[in-house]
Phi, psi and omega in degrees: 000134175291143182276341173227123186250138175231146180209138173270132174232095190058238181265008178255130175266114178263124183247129179226122177289137195226049173240053190304324184290340173259009184058029174064033170299145189270137171253167182293329180293327173291325178298310183297318182294318185288325171302313183293327179295316176294319182293322180289315182296324179295336182250006183262110180295336185276353175260121177253329190222146174250131168244125187236135180195174186244154174275153173078214193258011184218152163286298182194125181265022183085213180284144171284111189303314183300309178299322185291324175297321178286337190223060189288147176294137184259178177297329182283185182294114182261167174302326180295315178299314174308319181284323177299317185291324180295320179297309186294336177264356185274115185255013174259156180295141177241123177246131184227148177246124183247126173221153177069213189290129171225080195257138173062241177297338179292339173266309186297328179298328180301336180294348177261007173266163189251332175229118184237111178253122189252127180287163182292346180273348187303131175232121179251157177194138165250082197271022192299321182293326172293346178255008178063038175224183185249160178305169184223167174066029181073007183294334172306332175266305191287331181286309185298323183299323190280313190237007176085159183306312190295314179297321180303315181299323177298318181277328182266316189275330179261341180063033183283139183279149186216153186266183181291316182306313181297320175304317180298311176309321184281339179087025173273341174236160179283318192194147174252131175225164177302161176294334179283338186251348191299312174296321180299312180298312183301314180301317178302308180295326175301317183290328178295316184291323181296342182269356181278161176305122189299311184291325177288328182296304181304316181295323179298316178298316178301320177295323182295321190275342192301319185292336190244352189299312185294334174290325185292311180306308177307316181295315187296317179295312183295319181297318179298319179295321179299323180294313184291321175303325178277010186308304182306328169301314182290339181266003182300142178296116181282133187307328177304327181281357180265001184268158170302158187304322181292324180287322178305311180303320180292322181288319176300311182301320186289307177198030178037055186276145173211169190245136177257051173243158179269131181167158182278171177298331173290329180292323183292318178300319183296333181299322183282329191258337186244158177273072183247089189290336180291323179282327183301323183294339184278351193266121172241124186244152176233134183221173173220141170229142187304323184276345183244343191076196178285145178209165183251142161249151177277174191298321180290321176295318180307307185296315179303315179297322179292313179297314184299313172303314177300316180304317179290331179280000000 
């Protein structure tokens, strides 16, 4: 089964994330595929509008943690960078319907869209600060430009989750609708756009993007450089990898918890299995739950959870 499904309906290209069991979390292969889809659509005279949405109960829960740890972005052209470039160079309208989780990249990718219809169930978050990294997709520039520095600080520096109503208040989404109506409204708007004069439509968006295009490119470059400077942080051994397979599965099911401490897999395992308070005090864990967004646990909470899961496994 394809992780991304595309379908043409007249001059509308419909793009659907199709990993519902993983809340449409992005893998490196999906970044490559989505970049290819947008690049091809940019050069396809039969495509006037892109309509984008997700299968299942979420739009996109950000990066697939397991895949991301195996394939982190490097200093060379990464899958993520390829998609960023595709977005910034795309001059045709993008209409998106968002429901459920839109976490991390699930939020920042939206900053490159033109019409964002959010379902009442939509939950947004840019939790990068909680993961000891910086924003992505040029959002360090585009979000403050769109909603002002003070509001951007609330979302980026605190990493606070926010719902669809708050997103509308801030001007990050076009309209909030019921979950039942959100895709229909996005489809309706895509149809109206497809009926406009194609050349004028594309030229109008290009002109709208022109004043900030180079700023967004510069922000993307700076974000990537900051990310690379934090490379050792990103390559830290995650506590979840030190647990036996069954316990890993339970931890992923519970809250996708992982540890931001330096140590080998055996040391991570020892945190969970031994009463080693010295090592436990070094452990700071970050997790994610659909109802709570990202959160941090202190060392004791992290160790207690790991031990409990191991006992059950």
